[in-house]
C-alpha positions as CSV (number, residue, x, y, z in Angstrom):
1,X,-2.6,23.7,-37.8
2,X,0.2,21.9,-35.9
3,X,-0.6,19.5,-33.1
4,X,0.4,20.6,-29.6
5,X,3.6,19.1,-28.4
6,X,4.6,18.1,-24.9
7,X,7.3,20.2,-23.3
8,X,10.9,18.9,-23.1
9,X,11.8,17.2,-19.9
10,X,14.0,20.2,-18.8
11,X,10.9,22.4,-19.1
12,X,8.7,20.3,-17.0
13,X,8.1,21.9,-13.6
14,X,8.4,19.4,-10.8
15,X,5.3,20.7,-9.2
16,X,3.1,19.4,-12.0
17,X,5.0,16.1,-12.1
18,X,4.4,15.7,-8.4
19,X,0.8,16.7,-8.8
20,X,0.2,13.9,-11.3
21,X,2.1,11.3,-9.1
22,X,0.3,12.4,-5.9
23,X,-3.1,12.2,-7.6
24,X,-2.1,8.8,-9.0
25,X,-1.5,7.6,-5.4
26,X,-4.5,9.3,-4.0
27,X,-7.2,7.8,-6.2
28,X,-6.6,4.1,-5.6
29,X,-6.0,4.7,-1.9
30,X,-9.3,6.5,-1.7
31,X,-11.1,3.6,-3.3
32,X,-9.6,1.1,-0.9
33,X,-11.9,2.4,1.9
34,X,-14.5,4.6,0.2
35,X,-16.8,1.6,-0.6
36,X,-16.8,0.3,3.0
37,X,-19.2,3.0,4.1
38,X,-21.6,2.2,1.2
39,X,-21.9,-1.5,1.6
40,X,-25.2,-1.5,3.5
41,X,-26.8,0.9,1.0
42,X,-25.3,-1.2,-1.9
43,X,-26.7,-4.4,-0.5
44,X,-30.2,-2.8,-0.2
45,X,-30.2,-1.2,-3.6
46,X,-29.0,-4.3,-5.5
47,X,-31.0,-6.8,-3.5
48,X,-27.9,-8.6,-2.2
49,X,-27.0,-10.0,1.2
50,X,-24.2,-8.3,3.1
51,X,-21.9,-11.4,2.7
52,X,-22.2,-11.1,-1.1
53,X,-21.9,-7.3,-1.0
54,X,-18.5,-7.6,0.7
55,X,-17.1,-8.8,-2.7
56,X,-17.4,-5.2,-3.8
57,X,-14.4,-4.6,-1.5
58,X,-12.7,-7.9,-1.9
59,X,-12.6,-7.9,-5.7
60,X,-10.7,-4.6,-5.6
61,X,-8.2,-5.7,-3.0
62,X,-7.6,-9.1,-4.6
63,X,-7.0,-7.5,-8.0
64,X,-4.4,-5.1,-6.6
65,X,-2.7,-7.7,-4.5
66,X,-2.4,-10.4,-7.2
67,X,-1.5,-8.1,-10.1
68,X,0.7,-5.3,-8.7
69,X,4.0,-7.0,-9.4
70,X,3.1,-7.9,-13.0
71,X,1.9,-4.4,-13.6
72,X,5.2,-3.0,-12.4
73,X,7.1,-5.4,-14.7
74,X,4.9,-4.5,-17.7
75,X,5.9,-0.8,-17.0
76,X,9.6,-1.7,-17.1
77,X,9.2,-3.5,-20.4
78,X,6.8,-1.3,-22.4
79,X,7.3,2.1,-20.7
80,X,6.2,3.2,-17.3
81,X,4.6,6.4,-18.5
82,X,2.7,4.6,-21.1
83,X,1.4,1.9,-18.8
84,X,0.6,4.5,-16.1
85,X,-1.6,6.4,-18.5
86,X,-3.3,3.1,-19.5
87,X,-3.8,2.3,-15.8
88,X,-5.4,5.7,-15.1
89,X,-7.7,5.3,-18.1
90,X,-8.7,1.8,-17.0
91,X,-9.3,3.0,-13.5
92,X,-11.4,5.9,-14.7
93,X,-13.5,3.8,-17.1
94,X,-14.0,1.1,-14.5
95,X,-15.2,3.7,-12.0
96,X,-17.8,4.9,-14.5
97,X,-18.8,1.3,-15.0
98,X,-19.2,0.9,-11.2
99,X,-21.4,3.9,-11.0
100,X,-23.6,2.7,-13.8
101,X,-23.8,-1.0,-12.7
102,X,-27.2,-2.5,-12.6
103,X,-26.4,-5.6,-10.7
104,X,-24.0,-6.8,-8.0
105,X,-22.2,-9.1,-10.5
106,X,-21.6,-6.2,-12.8
107,X,-20.4,-4.0,-10.0
108,X,-18.0,-6.7,-8.7
109,X,-16.6,-7.2,-12.2
110,X,-16.1,-3.5,-12.6
111,X,-14.4,-3.3,-9.2
112,X,-11.9,-6.0,-10.3
113,X,-11.1,-4.0,-13.4
114,X,-10.7,-0.9,-11.2
115,X,-8.3,-2.9,-9.1
116,X,-6.2,-3.8,-12.2
117,X,-5.9,-0.1,-13.0
118,X,-5.1,0.7,-9.4
119,X,-2.3,-1.9,-9.4
120,X,-0.6,-0.1,-12.3
121,X,-1.1,3.3,-10.7
122,X,0.3,2.2,-7.3
123,X,3.3,0.4,-8.7
124,X,4.3,3.0,-11.3
125,X,3.8,6.1,-9.2
126,X,6.7,5.1,-6.9
127,X,8.8,3.8,-9.8
128,X,8.4,7.1,-11.8
129,X,9.9,9.1,-8.9
130,X,13.3,7.8,-9.7
131,X,13.2,9.1,-13.3
132,X,11.3,12.3,-12.9
133,X,12.5,13.8,-9.6
134,X,16.1,14.9,-8.9
135,X,17.9,12.5,-6.5
136,X,18.3,15.3,-3.9
137,X,14.5,15.6,-3.6
138,X,13.6,11.9,-3.8
139,X,12.8,11.7,-0.1
140,X,10.4,14.6,-0.2
141,X,8.6,13.1,-3.2
142,X,8.3,9.7,-1.4
143,X,7.0,11.5,1.7
144,X,4.3,13.3,-0.4
145,X,3.2,10.0,-2.0
146,X,2.9,8.5,1.5
147,X,0.9,11.5,2.6
148,X,-1.5,11.0,-0.3
149,X,-1.9,7.4,0.5
150,X,-2.7,8.2,4.1
151,X,-5.1,11.0,3.1
152,X,-6.9,8.7,0.7
153,X,-7.3,5.9,3.2
154,X,-8.4,8.3,5.9
155,X,-10.8,10.3,3.8
156,X,-12.5,7.4,2.1
157,X,-15.1,6.4,4.7
158,X,-16.1,10.0,5.6
159,X,-16.2,11.1,2.0
160,X,-18.2,8.0,1.1
161,X,-20.7,8.8,3.8
162,X,-21.2,12.4,2.6
163,X,-21.5,11.5,-1.0
164,X,-24.0,8.7,-0.3
165,X,-26.1,11.1,1.8
166,X,-26.1,13.7,-0.9
167,X,-26.3,11.7,-4.1
168,X,-26.6,7.9,-3.4
169,X,-24.2,5.0,-3.6
170,X,-23.3,5.5,-7.2
171,X,-21.6,8.8,-6.5
172,X,-18.9,7.1,-4.4
173,X,-17.6,5.6,-7.7
174,X,-18.5,8.4,-10.1
175,X,-16.4,10.9,-8.1
176,X,-13.4,9.2,-9.6
177,X,-14.3,10.2,-13.2
178,X,-13.5,13.9,-13.1
179,X,-10.4,13.1,-11.0
180,X,-9.3,10.5,-13.5
181,X,-9.8,12.9,-16.5
182,X,-7.7,15.5,-14.7
183,X,-5.0,13.0,-13.9
184,X,-4.9,11.7,-17.5
185,X,-4.3,15.2,-18.7
186,X,-1.6,15.8,-16.1
187,X,0.2,12.6,-16.8
188,X,0.1,13.0,-20.6
189,X,1.1,16.7,-20.4
190,X,3.9,16.6,-17.8
191,X,5.4,13.1,-17.3
192,X,8.4,12.6,-19.6
193,X,8.4,9.9,-22.2
194,X,11.7,8.0,-22.4
195,X,13.4,7.9,-25.8
196,X,12.6,4.9,-28.0
197,X,15.4,2.6,-29.1
198,X,14.4,1.1,-32.4
199,X,17.3,-1.3,-32.3
200,X,16.3,-2.7,-28.9
201,X,15.1,-6.4,-28.9
202,X,11.4,-6.9,-28.5
203,X,10.7,-7.3,-24.7
204,X,9.3,-10.5,-23.4
205,X,6.8,-10.7,-20.6
206,X,6.8,-13.7,-18.2
207,X,3.1,-14.7,-18.5
208,X,3.5,-18.1,-16.8
209,X,5.3,-16.7,-13.8
210,X,2.8,-13.8,-13.5
211,X,-0.1,-16.2,-13.5
212,X,1.5,-18.5,-10.9
213,X,2.3,-15.5,-8.6
214,X,-1.2,-14.0,-9.1
215,X,-2.8,-17.4,-8.2
216,X,-0.7,-17.8,-5.0
217,X,-1.3,-14.2,-3.9
218,X,-5.0,-14.2,-4.6
219,X,-5.4,-17.5,-2.7
220,X,-3.4,-16.1,0.3
221,X,-5.4,-12.8,0.3
222,X,-8.7,-14.7,0.1
223,X,-7.6,-17.1,2.9
224,X,-6.9,-14.1,5.2
225,X,-9.8,-11.8,4.3
226,X,-12.6,-14.3,3.7
227,X,-11.4,-16.7,6.5
228,X,-10.8,-19.6,4.1
229,X,-7.8,-21.3,5.6
230,X,-8.0,-24.2,3.2
231,X,-6.8,-21.8,0.5
232,X,-3.4,-21.5,2.1
233,X,-2.5,-24.8,0.5
234,X,-3.3,-23.2,-2.9
235,X,-1.2,-20.2,-2.0
236,X,1.7,-22.5,-1.1
237,X,1.3,-24.4,-4.4
238,X,1.2,-21.1,-6.3
239,X,4.4,-19.9,-4.6
240,X,6.2,-23.1,-5.3
241,X,5.2,-23.0,-9.0
242,X,6.3,-19.4,-9.2
243,X,9.8,-20.2,-7.9
244,X,10.1,-23.2,-10.2
245,X,9.0,-21.1,-13.3
246,X,11.3,-18.2,-12.4
247,X,14.3,-20.4,-12.0
248,X,14.0,-21.6,-15.6
249,X,12.5,-18.6,-17.3
250,X,14.7,-16.8,-19.9
251,X,13.0,-13.4,-19.0
252,X,11.6,-13.9,-15.5
253,X,9.1,-11.6,-13.9
254,X,11.3,-11.4,-10.8
255,X,14.9,-12.5,-10.9
256,X,15.3,-14.7,-7.8
257,X,18.8,-13.4,-7.3
258,X,17.2,-10.0,-6.5
259,X,15.4,-11.4,-3.5
260,X,18.8,-12.7,-2.2
261,X,20.2,-9.1,-2.2
262,X,20.4,-8.2,1.5
263,X,19.2,-4.6,1.2
264,X,16.2,-5.4,-0.9
265,X,15.2,-8.5,1.0
266,X,15.5,-6.7,4.4
267,X,13.6,-3.7,3.1
268,X,10.7,-5.8,1.8
269,X,10.5,-7.9,5.0
270,X,10.6,-4.8,7.2
271,X,7.8,-3.2,5.1
272,X,5.6,-6.2,5.5
273,X,6.2,-6.5,9.3
274,X,5.6,-2.7,9.8
275,X,2.3,-2.9,7.8
276,X,1.2,-5.9,9.9
277,X,1.9,-3.9,13.0
278,X,0.1,-0.7,11.9
279,X,-3.0,-2.8,11.0
280,X,-3.2,-3.8,14.7
281,X,-4.2,-0.2,15.5
282,X,-7.0,-0.4,13.0
283,X,-8.3,-3.8,14.1
284,X,-7.9,-3.6,17.9
285,X,-8.2,0.1,18.4
286,X,-12.0,0.5,18.0
287,X,-12.7,-2.4,20.4
288,X,-10.3,-1.0,23.0
289,X,-11.7,2.5,22.8
290,X,-15.3,1.4,23.1
291,X,-15.2,-1.6,25.4
292,X,-12.1,-1.0,27.6
293,X,-12.2,2.8,27.8
294,X,-15.9,3.3,27.4
295,X,-15.7,5.8,24.6
296,X,-19.2,6.8,23.3
297,X,-19.8,6.0,19.6
298,X,-20.3,9.7,18.8
299,X,-16.7,10.5,19.4
300,X,-15.1,7.2,18.3
301,X,-14.7,8.2,14.7
302,X,-13.0,11.5,15.7
303,X,-10.5,9.6,18.0
304,X,-9.8,7.0,15.3
305,X,-9.1,9.6,12.7
306,X,-6.2,11.1,14.8
307,X,-3.7,8.5,13.8
308,X,-4.2,8.7,10.0
309,X,-4.3,12.5,10.2
310,X,-0.9,12.5,12.0
311,X,0.4,10.1,9.4
312,X,-0.7,12.4,6.6
313,X,0.8,15.5,8.3
314,X,4.1,13.7,9.1
315,X,4.8,12.1,5.7
316,X,6.1,15.2,3.8
317,X,8.3,16.5,6.7
318,X,9.7,13.0,7.1
319,X,10.6,12.9,3.4
320,X,12.5,16.2,3.7
321,X,14.3,14.8,6.7
322,X,15.3,11.8,4.5
323,X,16.8,14.2,1.9
324,X,18.8,16.0,4.7
325,X,20.2,13.2,6.9
326,X,19.8,10.1,4.8
327,X,17.3,7.3,4.5
328,X,19.0,4.8,6.9
329,X,18.9,7.1,9.9
330,X,15.3,8.1,9.4
331,X,14.3,4.4,8.7
332,X,15.9,3.2,12.0
333,X,14.5,6.1,13.9
334,X,11.1,5.3,12.6
335,X,11.3,1.7,13.7
336,X,12.6,2.6,17.1
337,X,9.7,5.1,17.5
338,X,7.2,2.4,16.4
339,X,8.7,-0.1,18.9
340,X,8.4,2.5,21.7
341,X,4.7,3.1,20.8
342,X,3.9,-0.6,20.6
343,X,5.6,-1.3,24.0
344,X,3.6,1.5,25.6
345,X,0.4,0.2,24.1
346,X,1.2,-3.3,25.5
347,X,1.8,-2.0,29.1
348,X,-0.2,1.2,29.5
349,X,-3.1,0.4,31.9
350,X,-6.7,1.1,30.9
351,X,-6.8,3.6,33.7
352,X,-4.6,5.9,31.6
353,X,-7.7,6.5,29.5
354,X,-7.9,8.0,26.0
355,X,-4.9,10.3,26.6
356,X,-2.7,7.3,27.5
357,X,-3.8,5.4,24.4
358,X,-3.5,8.3,22.0
359,X,-0.1,9.3,23.3
360,X,1.4,5.9,22.6
361,X,-0.5,5.7,19.3
362,X,0.9,9.1,18.1
363,X,4.5,7.9,18.8
364,X,3.9,4.7,16.8
365,X,2.2,6.7,13.9
366,X,5.0,9.2,13.6
367,X,7.4,6.3,13.5
368,X,5.4,4.6,10.7
369,X,5.1,7.8,8.7
370,X,8.9,8.3,9.0
371,X,9.8,4.7,8.1
372,X,7.7,4.5,4.9
373,X,9.4,7.3,2.8
374,X,12.8,6.4,4.2
375,X,12.4,2.7,3.3
376,X,10.9,3.5,-0.1
377,X,13.8,5.9,-0.9
378,X,16.5,3.5,0.3
379,X,15.1,0.6,-1.8
380,X,14.5,2.6,-5.0
381,X,17.8,4.5,-4.9
382,X,19.9,1.5,-5.9
383,X,17.6,-0.1,-8.4
384,X,18.6,-0.4,-12.1
385,X,16.3,1.6,-14.3
386,X,15.1,-1.5,-16.1
387,X,13.7,-3.0,-12.8
388,X,12.2,0.0,-11.1
389,X,8.6,-1.0,-11.9
390,X,8.9,-4.6,-10.6
391,X,10.7,-3.5,-7.4
392,X,8.1,-0.8,-6.8
393,X,5.5,-3.5,-7.3
394,X,7.2,-5.8,-4.8
395,X,7.4,-2.9,-2.3
396,X,3.7,-2.2,-2.6
397,X,2.9,-5.9,-2.5
398,X,4.8,-6.3,0.8
399,X,2.8,-3.5,2.3
400,X,-0.5,-5.0,1.1
401,X,0.4,-8.5,2.3
402,X,1.3,-7.0,5.7
403,X,-2.1,-5.2,6.0
404,X,-3.9,-8.4,5.0
405,X,-1.9,-10.5,7.4
406,X,-2.3,-8.0,10.2
407,X,-6.1,-7.8,9.9
408,X,-6.3,-11.6,10.3
409,X,-3.4,-12.6,12.5
410,X,-3.4,-9.7,14.9
411,X,-7.2,-9.9,15.2
412,X,-6.9,-13.6,16.1
413,X,-4.3,-12.8,18.8
414,X,-6.7,-10.2,20.3
415,X,-9.7,-12.5,20.1
416,X,-7.8,-15.4,21.7
417,X,-7.2,-13.3,24.8
418,X,-10.2,-11.0,24.9
419,X,-12.8,-13.5,23.7
420,X,-15.8,-12.1,21.9
421,X,-15.0,-8.4,22.1
422,X,-18.6,-7.4,21.5
423,X,-19.7,-8.9,24.8
424,X,-16.4,-9.2,26.8
425,X,-15.8,-6.9,29.8
426,X,-13.4,-4.0,29.9
427,X,-10.7,-6.0,31.7
428,X,-10.7,-8.8,29.2
429,X,-10.6,-6.4,26.2
430,X,-7.7,-4.5,27.8
431,X,-5.8,-7.8,28.2
432,X,-6.5,-8.6,24.6
433,X,-5.2,-5.2,23.5
434,X,-2.0,-5.7,25.6
435,X,-1.4,-9.1,24.1
436,X,-1.9,-7.9,20.5
437,X,0.5,-5.0,20.9
438,X,3.0,-7.3,22.8
439,X,3.1,-9.4,19.7
440,X,3.4,-6.2,17.6
441,X,6.4,-5.1,19.6
442,X,8.0,-8.5,19.0
443,X,7.5,-8.1,15.2
444,X,9.1,-4.7,15.3
445,X,12.1,-6.1,17.1
446,X,12.4,-8.6,14.2
447,X,12.0,-5.7,11.7
448,X,14.8,-3.8,13.4
449,X,17.1,-6.9,13.4
450,X,16.3,-7.6,9.8
451,X,17.0,-4.0,8.8
452,X,20.3,-3.9,10.7
453,X,21.4,-7.2,9.3
454,X,20.5,-6.2,5.7
455,X,22.6,-3.0,6.1
456,X,25.5,-5.0,7.5
457,X,25.5,-7.6,4.7
458,X,24.9,-5.2,1.8
459,X,28.1,-4.4,-0.1
460,X,29.1,-0.8,-0.4
461,X,30.6,1.1,-3.3
462,X,33.5,3.5,-3.0
463,X,31.3,6.3,-1.7
464,X,29.9,4.2,1.1
465,X,26.4,3.9,-0.4
466,X,24.8,0.5,-0.5
467,X,25.5,-1.2,-3.8
468,X,23.1,-3.6,-5.5
469,X,24.8,-5.9,-7.8
470,X,21.9,-8.3,-7.9
471,X,19.5,-5.7,-9.1
472,X,20.7,-5.0,-12.6
473,X,18.4,-5.8,-15.4
474,X,21.0,-7.7,-17.5
């Protein structure tokens, strides 16, 4: 009996390729937030304090943040499809280990491994769009991946609550096992394998640069999330060591010349700034709604879910718009909409109530959901095939660093004006909200300026598209 063979690339329906890439984006996004709802139950079941139980979340986030660029580069060197399948397998096996863990230490270790698998999945899902989806449909595919990310992040807490109530805390991790098995089959069956070149030189991986970058990123993420400012010095040392290593490396993890290319540099900077701003809505929003607007806890969750739901619904249409009118226009339009929403949130009085807050938030959210696929499409369109993985990793890293920075820095701005939001009065909390979104508006002005400057400085080819001479793999 002959073994089953994979269909030729021409015979691979795009819907199955997209199904695999969307599930690849959904699973790690879901696990970013699904464990949050289970922390109290985890702490009780494993006999741990809440401060120690938080490492169940931190271990996952730290692994993704510190390893995502290296995972993308490994995909470039050894095959993106191959490494994606390995990442899915690791994520699935680690999810099983999480569900079977008998101690907090074992659970945290399994979550770190899960984060490693998630890093490969997040980096390579975006990178594989360029080699599996026709150029005319790239925006739509990027929009769908953005939608899956929003759905996963939004669905996580509520799904986690339902699963815990029905089957206990272990179920929030074990739910990934059947999803992972399905995704392994989809990826193996439908994602095309690139032809092998037997004469090609053996690829070299920059282990020293990867270690220095991982150290710096892990220290920065821990400084922001665990309120350990002394680790910022370690982060700076790691960054300096990384630059020194890359300048001398024969096969660097990230060619420093890439980061001087205007289009890539401006896109990564704008991505980080936008993520910092959108995190403001998640950090400040709950306090403003409950303390300044007097919203009862019973309806708080429903109101907070409106923004992520709108983001999920807007991503795919925004991606189709990118395909029709071009990424630059949609990207700039998204930034302008975000700026308008942030300005409104900075000046709308508390007397406008929930409708006033939600109206401004919806404008900002639609802008964010439009910017993401447009920026992703614009950056990945000009990337040499040999560097898609590492650039996708950098793009995902910029977003994660923005979210981490936003949670800490924008929360600090809010607290500096509002005081202790759990006890401050409505007027003080409203002032804190206005201050935080005033800073957010300033960051969006910077993002707009950086984007326009990047477009102005980027060289163009004969067709008028932005060229990327610094991004070749040679």
